[in-house]
N, C-alpha and C positions, 0 to 999 in steps of 0.2 A: 199206540201213539198217545199224545196228551190231549187234554181238553182245551176248548177255546179260551177259557179264562187264563190258563197258564201261558198260552202263546201271547195273548194280549198284554199281560203283565211283563213278560220277558221282552217283547218287542219295544216297550217303552224305554228299556235300558240299553237298547242297541242302536246308537245313532248312525252307524255305518251300514245298517241293513235297509236297503230300499223297501218301501212299503209293498211293492208288487213282487218282491223276491220271496220264494218259498223258503221257509225256515226248516232246514233238514235236521234230522236227528244227530248227525255228525258234524254240524257246522261249528266252526271255531268261534266261541263267544267273544274271546279277546279280540279276534280279528274284526268282529262287528262292533267293537268299541266298548265292550264290557270291562271297565277298569275297577280298581279296588273300591272306590266310592260308590260306583253303580252296584257292585256286589252287595255292599252293606244295605243300600236302598232296596235292592231286589230281595234280599233275605228278609228284611222287615216286612215288606209287602206280602211275600209268600206266606210268612208265618201268620200274618193278620188275616189274609184272605182264606187260607185253608185251615186255620185254627190248629196249627202244629207248632212245634218247637224244634229247630235244628239242634241236634246234640253236637258236642264238641268234635266227635269223630267224623261228623259230616261236614265240618267247616274246613275243607281242604280245597286247594286250587283244582284238583281233579274233579270235584263235585261240580264246579262251575266252568268246566272246560267246554262241554257241549250241551245242547238242549237235552239230548238223550240221557246223559249222566245226571243232570240236574233233575229231570223228571223221574228217573228211576229212584233217586234218593227221596224226593218228595212223595212219590206215590207209595213208597215203602212205609212212610210214616202215616199214610192215610188208611192203610189196611189194618184191621184189628189183628193182634197177635193171637194165634190159637193156642 
């Protein structure tokens, strides 16, 4: 799963996700209120907080479809390439 910082950052951009509701790996982020403006804000925050840069091939709607796909993309950028 992901770290607490990721969930905290993500939850700030999900106005339709009740605070007490568990954020599942397959949750539909658009259904929780993640729109195009929120994606831009989320992207900037994740890049700043994690010290990464999303490459063009990661900037797809599929990347921001679920928490799981977003975390997979982000965590892939955090691992050093062997």
